[in-house]
C-alpha positions in Angstrom: 115.9 97.0 110.7 117.1 98.1 107.2 114.0 96.6 105.7 111.8 98.6 108.0 113.6 101.8 106.9 112.8 101.0 103.2 109.2 100.1 104.0 108.7 103.4 105.9 110.4 105.4 103.2 108.3 103.8 100.5 105.1 104.6 102.5 106.0 108.3 102.9 106.9 108.6 99.2 103.7 106.9 98.1 101.5 108.9 100.4 103.1 112.1 99.4 102.8 111.3 95.7 99.2 110.3 96.0 98.5 113.4 98.1 99.8 115.5 95.2 97.3 113.9 92.9 94.6 114.4 95.6 95.4 118.1 95.6 95.1 118.4 91.9 92.0 116.2 91.5 90.0 116.9 94.7 91.2 120.3 95.8 91.3 121.8 92.3 95.0 122.7 92.6 97.2 123.4 89.6 98.2 120.5 87.3 101.8 121.3 88.3 101.0 119.2 91.4 101.2 116.2 89.1 104.9 116.5 88.4 106.1 116.0 92.0 103.4 113.4 92.4 104.8 111.3 89.5 108.3 111.7 90.8 107.4 110.7 94.3 105.4 107.7 93.0 108.4 106.6 90.9 110.7 107.0 94.0 108.2 104.9 96.0 108.3 102.0 93.5 112.1 102.1 93.6 112.3 102.2 97.4 110.0 99.2 97.7 112.4 97.2 95.6 115.2 97.8 98.1 113.7 95.5 100.8 115.3 92.2 101.3 112.2 90.0 100.6 112.4 87.3 97.9 108.9 87.7 96.5 107.1 90.8 95.4 103.7 89.7 96.8 105.2 89.1 100.3 106.9 92.5 100.1 103.5 94.1 99.2 101.7 92.3 102.0 104.3 93.6 104.6 104.2 97.0 103.1 100.4 97.2 103.4 100.6 97.2 107.2 103.3 99.8 107.3 101.3 101.9 104.8 98.2 101.9 106.9 100.1 103.2 110.0 102.0 105.8 107.9 98.7 107.0 106.4 97.3 107.7 109.8 100.4 109.6 110.8 100.0 111.6 107.6 96.4 112.2 108.5 97.5 113.7 111.8 100.7 115.5 110.8 99.7 116.9 107.4 95.9 117.1 107.4 95.6 118.1 111.1 93.0 115.3 111.9 93.9 113.1 114.9 93.3 109.4 114.4 90.7 107.9 116.7 90.9 104.8 118.8 89.5 102.6 116.0 92.1 103.9 113.6 94.9 103.2 116.1 93.5 99.7 116.9 93.2 98.8 113.3 96.7 100.1 112.5 98.1 98.1 115.4 96.6 94.9 114.0 98.0 95.6 110.6 101.5 96.3 111.9 101.4 93.1 113.9 100.4 91.2 110.8 103.2 92.9 108.8 105.8 92.0 111.4 104.6 88.3 111.5 105.0 88.1 107.7 108.4 89.9 107.7 110.0 88.0 110.6 108.4 84.5 110.2 111.0 81.8 110.0 111.2 80.5 106.4 113.2 77.7 104.7 
């Protein structure tokens, strides 16, 4: 469960950091948005190194599924756009894949 916490925290930090850049580049907000964006992205990278997975590539693969689900929650909670059935079905498939990779028995 500790790993799930770190993956979820990493996703929130990355999405928030990228959102800050989105605000600057796409919504024509102040360049000051870049400072918290950079800090959040650095925190994301640190959080992802806290997971107890031996190989970076496997950690990234697991994280991908978590990131997709977290992005849809962000879409709903922050941007006010409710995910549709296709979004939810796709996210469920990704989460299932991430959990298989995370909990697969390995030597």
